[in-house]
C-alpha positions in Angstrom: 127.8 216.6 171.7 124.7 217.1 169.6 124.6 220.0 167.2 121.5 221.7 165.6 120.7 220.6 162.0 120.5 224.3 161.0 124.2 224.8 162.0 125.8 222.0 160.0 125.5 220.1 156.8 123.6 216.8 156.6 126.8 215.1 155.7 128.5 216.2 158.9 125.5 215.2 161.0 125.5 211.8 159.4 129.1 211.3 160.3 128.4 212.3 163.9 125.4 210.0 164.0 127.4 207.1 162.7 130.0 207.7 165.3 127.5 207.8 168.2 125.5 204.8 166.9 128.3 202.6 165.5 130.9 203.1 168.2 128.3 203.4 170.9 129.8 206.5 172.7 128.7 210.0 173.5 130.6 212.8 175.2 130.8 213.2 178.9 128.3 216.0 178.9 125.5 213.5 178.5 126.2 212.3 182.0 124.9 214.0 185.2 127.9 215.4 187.1 129.0 212.9 189.7 127.2 209.8 188.1 129.3 208.5 185.3 132.6 210.4 185.8 135.0 208.6 188.2 132.3 206.2 189.2 133.5 202.6 188.8 130.0 201.2 189.3 128.5 203.2 186.4 127.4 201.8 183.1 124.6 202.8 180.7 123.0 202.0 177.3 120.1 203.4 175.4 118.6 201.4 172.5 116.0 202.3 169.9 113.7 199.3 170.2 112.0 200.0 166.9 115.3 199.5 164.9 117.7 197.9 167.3 120.1 200.8 167.1 122.4 201.6 170.1 122.0 205.3 170.6 124.3 205.6 173.6 126.7 203.2 175.3 129.1 203.9 178.1 130.9 200.9 179.7 127.9 198.9 178.5 129.9 195.7 178.3 131.7 195.9 181.6 130.6 193.4 184.3 128.3 194.8 187.0 126.1 193.5 189.8 122.5 193.4 188.5 120.9 193.7 191.9 117.1 193.4 191.6 117.2 193.8 187.8 117.8 190.0 188.3 114.1 189.7 188.9 113.4 190.5 185.2 114.8 187.1 184.4 112.9 185.4 187.3 109.7 186.9 185.7 110.8 185.9 182.2 111.0 182.2 183.3 107.7 182.5 185.2 106.0 183.9 182.0 107.6 181.0 180.1 106.0 178.5 182.5 102.6 180.2 182.2 102.8 180.1 178.4 103.7 176.4 178.5 100.8 175.6 180.8 102.9 174.8 183.8 101.6 177.8 185.8 98.3 179.7 186.0 97.5 183.0 187.6 95.8 181.1 190.4 98.6 178.5 190.9 99.5 178.6 194.6 103.2 178.1 195.2 104.5 176.9 198.6 106.6 179.1 200.8 109.7 177.3 202.2 111.7 178.3 205.3 114.4 179.5 202.9 112.0 181.8 201.1 110.5 183.1 204.3 114.0 184.0 205.6 114.7 186.4 202.8 115.6 190.0 204.0 114.0 193.2 202.9 112.5 194.1 200.7 109.8 191.4 201.0 106.1 190.9 201.6 106.5 189.1 204.9 105.7 185.6 203.7 105.9 182.9 206.4 106.9 179.2 206.0 103.9 177.2 205.1 102.1 180.0 203.3 101.1 179.7 199.6 101.6 182.5 197.2 99.5 182.8 194.1 101.2 183.6 190.8 98.9 186.6 190.3 100.3 188.0 193.6 103.9 187.0 192.9 104.1 189.0 189.7 103.3 192.5 191.1 105.2 191.6 194.3 108.4 191.2 192.2 107.7 194.3 190.0 106.3 196.8 192.5 107.8 195.6 195.9 110.8 193.8 194.4 110.1 191.2 197.0 113.0 188.8 197.7 110.8 186.2 199.4 108.5 186.1 196.4 111.5 185.6 194.0 112.6 182.6 196.0 109.1 181.1 196.0 109.0 181.3 192.2 112.5 179.9 192.0 111.7 176.9 194.1 108.4 176.3 192.4 110.0 176.2 188.9 113.5 174.9 189.7 113.1 172.7 192.8 115.7 174.8 194.6 116.9 178.3 194.2 120.3 177.1 193.2 119.0 174.9 190.4 116.7 177.8 189.2 119.7 180.1 189.0 121.3 177.5 186.7 118.2 177.7 184.5 118.4 181.5 184.6 122.0 181.4 183.4 121.2 178.9 180.6 118.3 181.1 179.5 120.5 184.2 179.5 122.9 182.4 177.2 120.1 181.4 174.9 118.9 185.0 174.7 122.5 186.1 173.7 123.2 187.6 177.1 126.7 186.3 176.8 128.2 188.1 179.8 125.6 187.2 182.4 125.7 184.7 185.2 123.0 184.2 187.9 123.5 182.7 191.3 120.1 183.6 192.8 116.6 184.7 191.8 116.4 187.9 193.7 119.6 189.9 193.0 120.8 189.8 196.7 124.6 190.1 197.0 126.6 187.3 195.4 130.1 188.0 194.1 129.5 185.6 191.1 126.2 187.2 190.0 127.2 189.5 187.2 125.7 191.0 184.1 126.2 194.1 181.8 124.1 197.1 180.8 123.9 195.7 177.3 122.7 192.2 178.5 120.1 193.7 180.7 118.8 195.9 177.8 118.5 192.7 175.7 116.6 191.0 178.5 114.2 194.0 178.8 113.5 193.9 175.0 113.1 190.1 175.0 110.5 190.5 177.8 108.6 192.9 175.7 108.9 190.9 172.5 108.5 187.4 173.9 106.0 188.1 176.6 103.9 191.0 175.3 100.8 189.6 177.0 102.4 190.2 180.4 104.2 193.4 179.8 101.4 195.6 181.2 102.4 194.4 184.7 105.6 196.5 184.5 103.6 199.7 184.6 101.9 198.7 187.9 102.3 201.5 190.5 100.7 199.9 193.6 100.1 196.4 194.9 98.0 195.2 197.8 98.7 191.9 199.5 97.2 190.6 202.8 95.7 194.0 203.5 98.9 196.0 203.0 99.5 198.3 200.0 102.9 198.7 198.5 104.0 201.6 196.2 106.4 201.2 193.3 110.0 202.0 193.8 110.2 203.0 190.1 109.7 206.7 189.9 110.6 206.8 186.2 107.1 205.2 185.5 105.5 208.0 187.5 107.6 211.0 186.4 109.0 210.5 182.9 106.4 210.9 180.2 105.8 207.8 178.1 107.5 205.4 180.5 105.4 202.1 180.8 108.0 199.8 182.6 110.5 198.3 183.7 112.5 197.7 186.9 114.8 199.2 189.6 117.4 197.6 191.7 119.9 198.3 194.5 122.5 196.6 196.6 125.5 198.3 198.1 127.9 196.6 195.7 125.9 197.7 192.6 124.7 201.2 193.4 121.3 202.2 192.1 120.2 200.5 188.9 117.2 201.0 186.6 115.9 199.6 183.3 113.4 201.8 181.6 111.2 201.5 178.5 109.6 204.6 177.0 107.2 205.2 174.1 106.9 208.7 172.6 105.4 209.5 169.2 105.8 206.0 167.9 109.5 205.7 169.0 110.3 203.2 171.8 113.6 203.5 173.6 114.9 201.1 176.2 117.6 202.2 178.6 119.7 200.8 181.4 121.6 202.9 183.9 123.7 201.1 186.6 125.7 202.3 189.5 123.8 205.4 190.4 124.9 207.1 193.7 121.3 207.6 194.7 117.9 206.8 193.2 117.4 210.5 192.4 120.7 211.0 190.6 120.2 207.7 188.7 116.8 208.8 187.5 118.2 212.2 186.5 120.9 210.4 184.5 118.4 208.2 182.8 116.2 211.2 182.0 119.1 213.1 180.5 120.2 210.2 178.4 116.6 209.5 177.2 116.1 213.2 176.3 119.2 213.3 174.2 118.5 209.9 172.6 115.0 210.8 171.5 116.5 213.9 169.7 119.1 211.6 168.2 116.6 209.0 167.1 114.5 211.7 165.4 117.5 213.1 163.6 118.5 209.7 162.4 115.0 209.0 161.2 115.1 212.2 159.1 118.4 211.3 157.6 117.5 207.7 156.7 113.7 207.3 156.7 114.0 204.0 154.8 116.8 202.6 157.1 119.7 203.4 154.8 123.1 204.4 156.2 122.2 203.1 159.7 124.9 201.4 161.7 123.4 198.9 164.1 125.3 197.4 167.0 124.9 193.7 167.6 123.5 191.8 169.4 120.8 194.2 170.4 120.1 194.7 166.7 118.6 191.2 166.5 115.6 192.4 168.6 113.0 194.7 167.1 109.9 195.5 169.1 106.5 196.0 167.5 105.4 199.4 168.9 101.7 198.6 168.1 101.8 195.3 170.0 103.4 196.7 173.1 101.2 199.8 173.1 98.1 197.5 172.8 98.9 195.3 175.8 100.0 198.2 178.0 96.4 199.5 177.9 95.3 196.5 180.0 94.5 197.3 183.6 97.1 195.7 185.9 95.7 192.9 188.0 96.3 194.1 191.5 93.4 192.5 193.4 93.6 192.5 197.1 94.4 189.1 198.5 92.1 189.0 201.5 92.8 185.4 202.5 96.1 184.3 204.1 97.8 181.9 201.8 98.5 179.6 204.8 94.8 178.9 205.4 93.9 176.7 202.4 95.7 173.4 201.7 94.0 171.0 199.3 94.4 168.8 196.3 96.0 169.9 193.0 94.1 170.4 189.7 95.4 168.6 186.5 97.8 170.6 184.3 96.8 172.2 181.0 100.0 171.1 179.2 100.7 167.5 178.4 103.6 167.6 180.9 102.6 167.4 184.6 102.6 170.5 186.7 105.7 170.8 188.9 104.8 169.3 192.3 106.0 172.4 194.1 103.5 174.5 192.1 100.3 172.6 192.7 97.1 174.6 192.2 94.8 174.2 195.2 91.0 174.7 195.8 89.4 175.4 199.2 86.4 173.1 198.3 88.5 169.9 198.5 90.1 168.0 201.3 93.8 167.9 202.1 94.1 164.3 200.8 95.9 161.4 202.4 98.3 161.7 205.3 101.1 160.5 203.0 100.6 163.1 200.4 103.8 165.0 201.0 107.3 164.9 199.4 110.8 166.2 199.7 112.2 167.7 196.5 116.0 167.6 196.3 116.8 169.1 192.9 116.1 169.4 189.2 118.7 168.1 186.7 119.3 168.0 182.9 119.7 164.2 183.0 117.6 161.5 184.6 120.6 159.6 185.9 121.8 162.7 187.9 118.3 163.1 189.3 118.2 159.4 190.4 121.6 159.7 192.0 120.7 162.8 194.0 117.5 161.2 195.2 119.3 158.0 196.2 122.0 160.0 198.1 119.2 161.9 200.0 117.4 158.6 200.8 120.6 157.0 202.1 121.0 159.9 204.6 117.5 159.3 206.0 116.9 156.1 207.9 113.1 156.6 207.7 112.8 156.6 203.9 112.7 153.5 201.8 114.4 153.2 198.3 110.9 152.6 196.9 110.0 156.1 197.9 112.4 157.6 195.3 110.6 159.4 192.4 112.1 161.1 189.3 109.6 163.1 187.2 110.1 164.8 183.8 109.2 168.4 183.6 109.3 170.9 180.6 110.4 174.3 181.5 111.3 177.2 179.1 112.1 174.8 176.2 114.2 172.6 178.4 113.5 169.1 179.8 114.4 168.8 183.5 114.3 165.7 185.8 113.1 166.4 189.3 114.3 164.4 192.2 111.8 163.6 195.0 111.3 161.4 198.0 107.5 160.8 198.1 104.7 159.2 200.2 105.6 161.1 203.4 103.6 162.5 206.2 103.8 166.3 206.5 105.8 166.4 209.7 108.0 163.5 208.5 108.8 165.5 205.4 109.6 168.7 207.3 111.9 166.9 209.8 113.6 164.9 207.0 114.2 168.0 204.9 115.6 169.8 208.0 118.0 166.9 208.5 119.2 167.0 204.9 119.8 170.8 205.1 122.0 170.3 208.2 124.0 167.9 206.1 124.4 170.5 203.3 121.7 169.3 200.9 119.1 171.7 199.5 115.6 170.5 199.7 112.0 171.7 199.6 108.9 170.2 201.3 105.9 170.1 198.9 102.3 168.9 198.8 102.0 166.3 196.0 99.4 166.8 193.3 96.2 164.6 193.4 96.9 163.5 197.0 
């Protein structure tokens, strides 16, 4: 319960502020009726991004299903790859049968299509497209399963200690868990580590293949000062939202999980933000130089530059209409910018070049931390295929998000041969991806 400064002494207010910030609790009247109370899916946290202070926390460290808030990590790793020169906005990523099979919400990708990075980003943010999430996962990790391992490793590196990922989309998986605190950390890391791309999170519409999609995130539309982040829903999680708001130089980041509807979830987030902005202002008046502030770790380790984020959010979101079907163009890859080679699954293509040799296709069967593991996986795959020679095994080194991975491939295949062989491996329980090799 927050009390007017006129009614109490500054000492009493300071004591209450320390209780709210240090312990991370507020009374039940901060919750909308029916949301937090007696709702086992509920969790929430509000963080002052300028200082790292936790202004509100309720069940913030209890495990929850992240649903499509998962896609924030998928985007984080995509932005990592772009910063490292492994991806460009015009990189065209292949769509596998697995990606094309993803349920709604999606953007109706078909096997054999190619999705540009510049279309994948708003597809993930605006449409929350599950098929686009898998395309990114396979382009960066070889398979979605391997990419989920990279996601989990990155979560640990970001101090998201209670988070485990099993897929790139947030579709139901009993082992895919996170917490409100961890997801607030991820939101803040996205703003701090990838400020050049943060403007995408304020995108309200996205047009792809002649169809326009509107954002699910009404907080961006309805709550003054909101310039991102992401919504999510599966039945097991309830309605989730991560929100970043800038008002009068104060930036708050909030996560609400387990809402019973999108409307009640947004109402809960609005109520918590309203109270937290008042609380942040009171704390600023009490301790303008930062004295007597109790800061909750680990969120306190992340402080966002308000000026930097404000500057990049003024960029116009790139939502150009993709008037050409990604499946039409299929040509040779451009050389990478970084010294490491581009992932084969993410080859950039140009319509002015030919499709290359008939043997310019490959089957990718995984990405591993060690070269020995990669060679073993490729050899196992080769032994299951009577039309592939041992000499067609290839292991390539790829740098992704400060990690070195070794990619297992069977190369020098014809397109139909690669498709049939991959289908055969999948029937035997081995993940694989058919790709067009660079420079072929």
